C-alpha positions in Angstrom: 201.0 34.1 93.8 203.2 37.3 94.3 201.7 40.8 94.7 202.9 41.5 91.2 201.1 38.5 89.7 198.0 39.4 91.6 198.0 42.9 90.3 198.4 41.5 86.8 195.4 39.1 87.4 193.2 42.0 88.8 193.9 44.2 85.8 193.5 41.6 83.1 190.2 40.3 84.6 189.1 43.7 85.7 188.0 42.1 89.1 188.2 44.4 91.9 187.8 41.7 94.4 191.3 40.5 93.4 192.7 44.0 94.0 191.0 44.7 97.4 193.2 42.4 99.5 196.3 43.9 98.0 195.5 47.4 99.4 196.4 48.6 102.9 193.3 50.0 104.7 194.9 53.5 104.7 196.2 53.4 101.1 196.7 56.8 99.5 196.3 57.7 95.9 196.7 61.2 94.6 197.7 64.4 96.1 195.6 66.1 98.7 194.5 68.8 96.5 193.2 66.6 93.8 189.4 66.3 93.6 189.5 62.5 93.4 192.3 61.9 96.0 191.9 58.6 97.8 192.7 58.1 101.4 191.5 54.5 102.0 191.0 51.2 100.4 187.2 51.7 99.7 188.0 55.0 98.0 190.6 53.4 95.7 188.3 50.6 94.8 185.4 53.0 94.1 187.8 55.2 91.9 188.9 52.1 89.9 185.3 50.8 89.7 184.1 54.2 88.5 186.7 54.3 85.8 185.8 50.8 84.7 182.2 51.6 84.7 182.8 54.6 82.4 184.5 52.5 79.9 188.1 53.2 80.6 190.4 50.3 79.8 193.9 49.8 80.7 196.4 47.3 79.4 199.6 46.6 81.4 202.7 46.9 79.1 205.2 46.4 81.9 205.1 45.2 85.5 208.3 45.1 87.4 209.1 44.7 91.3 211.7 47.1 92.6 213.3 47.8 96.0 210.6 50.3 97.0 207.6 49.0 95.1 206.1 47.8 91.8 206.2 49.7 88.6 203.2 49.3 86.3 203.2 50.7 82.8 199.7 51.1 81.3 198.3 52.0 77.9 195.1 53.6 78.8 192.1 53.8 76.4 189.6 56.5 77.4 186.1 56.4 75.9 184.9 59.0 73.5 183.5 62.1 75.2 185.9 62.1 78.1 188.1 65.1 78.5 191.3 63.0 77.8 193.3 61.9 74.7 191.7 58.6 73.5 195.0 56.6 74.1 197.8 57.3 76.3 200.6 55.7 78.3 201.1 56.2 82.0 203.1 54.7 84.7 201.9 54.0 88.3 204.1 52.9 91.2 202.6 50.8 93.9 204.6 51.5 97.2 204.5 48.6 99.5 204.2 48.5 103.2 204.2 45.0 105.0 203.4 43.4 101.7 200.4 45.6 100.8 200.0 48.6 98.5 200.2 51.6 100.8 200.5 54.3 98.1 199.8 54.7 94.4 201.7 57.3 92.5 201.2 58.3 88.9 204.1 59.3 86.6 204.1 60.6 83.0 207.6 59.0 82.3 209.3 55.7 82.9 212.6 57.0 84.3 210.9 58.8 87.2 208.5 55.9 87.9 211.4 53.5 87.7 213.4 55.5 90.3 210.4 55.7 92.6 210.0 51.9 92.4 213.7 51.4 93.1 214.5 49.7 89.8 
């Protein structure tokens, strides 16, 4: 199963044990000045787990392998009471190193995400 297929399976089943082996130990997610910036596998898993535990749901609408990484378009459903719009579209790019996700970047539009993924 390819990394892309494994990402899809992890999101569809909400099973973080499927996501863990895809992450480099030193995976980065978010800028250094963000309060929830992640700098390792466990922090990324804790962040995903916290979002799932609070009722956030994400549905993959596009998943594509590029020259630099994997573009993942998501429709996100935030639970009531969170300081976010109830529904929103966002794009993540999973940059790969040695077949593992080394960095996760968020984008608010597809053209910039596609460029970062090398599509």
